[in-house]
C-alpha positions in Angstrom: -24.1 2.0 45.2 -27.2 0.3 46.4 -28.6 -0.9 43.1 -27.8 -4.4 41.9 -25.6 -4.8 38.8 -27.4 -6.2 35.8 -24.6 -8.5 34.6 -26.1 -9.3 31.2 -26.2 -5.5 30.4 -22.4 -5.2 30.8 -20.8 -4.9 27.4 -18.1 -7.5 26.4 -14.4 -6.6 26.6 -14.1 -5.5 22.9 -17.1 -3.2 23.2 -15.7 -1.8 26.4 -12.4 -1.1 24.7 -14.1 0.6 21.8 -16.2 2.8 24.2 -13.1 3.7 26.2 -11.3 4.7 23.0 -14.2 6.9 21.8 -14.4 8.5 25.3 -10.7 9.3 25.2 -11.0 10.9 21.8 -13.9 13.1 22.9 -12.0 14.5 25.9 -10.8 17.4 23.8 -12.1 20.6 25.2 -10.3 23.1 22.9 -10.4 23.3 19.1 -7.5 22.9 16.7 -6.8 26.7 16.5 -6.5 27.0 20.2 -4.4 23.9 20.4 -2.0 25.4 17.8 -1.8 28.7 19.7 -1.0 26.9 23.0 1.6 24.8 21.3 3.2 27.8 19.8 3.2 29.8 23.1 4.6 26.8 24.9 7.4 26.5 22.3 8.4 30.1 22.6 8.3 30.0 26.4 10.4 26.8 26.5 12.9 28.3 24.0 13.3 31.4 26.1 13.6 29.3 29.2 16.4 27.3 27.6 18.2 30.4 26.6 17.9 31.7 30.1 19.2 28.4 31.5 22.2 28.4 29.2 23.0 32.0 30.1 22.7 31.2 33.8 25.0 28.2 33.5 27.5 30.2 31.4 27.6 33.0 34.0 27.8 30.6 36.9 24.6 32.0 38.5 23.8 30.8 42.0 21.5 27.8 42.4 18.8 30.0 43.9 18.9 32.2 40.8 18.9 29.2 38.5 15.8 27.9 40.3 13.8 30.9 38.9 13.5 29.1 35.6 11.2 26.5 37.2 8.1 28.6 36.8 8.5 29.4 33.1 9.6 25.8 32.5 6.3 24.5 34.1 4.1 27.0 32.3 5.8 26.5 28.9 5.5 22.7 29.3 1.9 23.0 30.3 1.0 25.2 27.3 2.9 22.9 24.9 1.4 19.7 26.2 -2.1 21.3 26.3 -1.6 22.0 22.6 -0.4 18.5 21.9 -3.2 16.7 23.8 -6.0 19.2 23.7 -6.8 19.2 27.3 
């Protein structure tokens, strides 16, 4: 950062807010079909994880066995949120 800042060239607050909003909207790197697929896969994985968690609790599985649902929980959440936010 060796160049001087041209202060008059800096947009005002409302223009900056509008530019930030447009930039946030354009951060989508997948289309609507792929978003829907990811949301659907995430929903299925999360549902299966919930069923597994309930079964483990009902059968009094050990804590180390119950910890195995962490990975599908994270993947399911990741896919679902990727579908929701498009990132």
